[in-house]
C-alpha positions, 0 to 999 in steps of 0.5 A: 173285297175284304176290307181287313184282309186288305189293310192287312195286305197293306200293312205287310207290304210296307212293313216288308219294304222297310225290312228290305231296306235294313238289309241295303244299310252300308258304308254309304249310310255311314258316309251320309251320317259323317256328312250331316255330323260335320255340317257346319250349316242346316240341313235342307231337305227337298222334294216333290209331291209326296216325297216333299211331304215325307221331307218335310216329316224328315226335316222336323225330326232332324230339328226335334233331335239335335239337327238344325234342318228346314224343308225347301220346295224345290220349284220355289227354291228355283224361283227365288227361295234358294237365298235360304241356302247356305254354302255351309248346308247339306242337302237331302234330296228325295225322288223315288224315281230320281228323275223328278223335273224340279228337283233336276232343275234345282240341281245346278244350283246346288252344285254352284253353292258347292253344296254337298248332296244326299240322295234318297232314291229308289233308282240307283242309276238315276240322274239324282243318283249320280248328283249325289255325293252319297246316294241311299237306296230306296228301292221297294219291290212293290207298292201297297197300291194294287195299281202300283200308282199311289206312293205307299210302300215307297214313302214308307220306306223313305220316311224310316230312312229319314228316321234312321239317319235322324237317331243315328246322328243323334247318337253320334252327338250324345243328344239326351233326354235333357237336350230333347226336353230343351226343345220340347219345353211344352211337351210332358217330357219337357216339363218332367225334365225342366220343371223343378220343384222350386218353381211350384212350390207355395212360398210366403203368405201361401205357405201353411204354418203354425207354431208347435204351441199353436191351439187346434183351432188355429191350425185347423184355421190355417189348413181351411185358409190355405186350401192344401189339406195341411200345415207344418208345425215348427218350434220357435226357431222355426224348424220344422218339426211336424205335420197336420194332415186332414188324416190327423185331424180325423185321428184326434177328433176320435182321441180327444173331446177338446181338440180346439184347445189342444196344442199343435204338437198333440196332434201332429206327426213327427218326421214330415217328407221333404224334398229340396228345392232345386230338384225335378218336380217329377222326383216330388211325384215320385216322392209322394207316390213312394210314401202315398202322400200328397204334398211335401215340404221344401228346404233350400238344400238337405240338411236345414231345418227351416222349410221354404215352402210346400209343394202339392200333387195338384200343382204337379197335376195342373203343370202336367207333370203327372 
């Protein structure tokens, strides 16, 4: 057997199972989404074996896209864990055959609770299909397993249907990037959409600043001691009037023989770049890239003249925003 050819065959079989599934999407899918949308409790996924593993993933996808959900093992459910189930919950039961014993044993309890039931099965005439308020047809022509035994194409189709339900429901709820970030605060997207400049900026004694009349030897000491490669230059009223960077120092060394005795205003670059403190940290990255710089001065709001801090590219890298 050529393993590369076999791998391609498996992928084609599984891809075709999803394409076939797409052709059978009908009003039953819309009804299922409606049941989930108006669910006042949680969405409870149930399944045995591979179906159970797929159910866990579907539950996770629902939860991460704004629909509270969890997985309930059918066998453990009939042995006490049905205490997790509330009357307002909607159950999604998964079984390719629709005749999984442990799942069928759980059906009377589900009905007794009055829960609405969405059946995901490859046999639309099965016991599970008949018990469901809605049945979604997951029939596949063949498994990718050459013996037709190991669940492969059928589990792939089930997983894809779960994703379709979750994403359709997400759209119906108006769930957006900010909502997603709130549920994923530790992820890159969460950091980009939640972290603000004020969360990362240097303030107080950590903020490098000299007056415009300060001697350059003091400005160099400020740049070195604050370890940001830059210092703000302010006038007597504390207004930001310029910036001195490592690049400014190199240029000044070529221009002045008595650099240490020069004043900061003679070396500084005027009109330094800035950002508001409540701006997203991701916006700070964008602005730094736009001007090919590594730091921005921070103001409480646009139009102010007294800086309240500085944010450096290194802070954004450490926070995982970049």
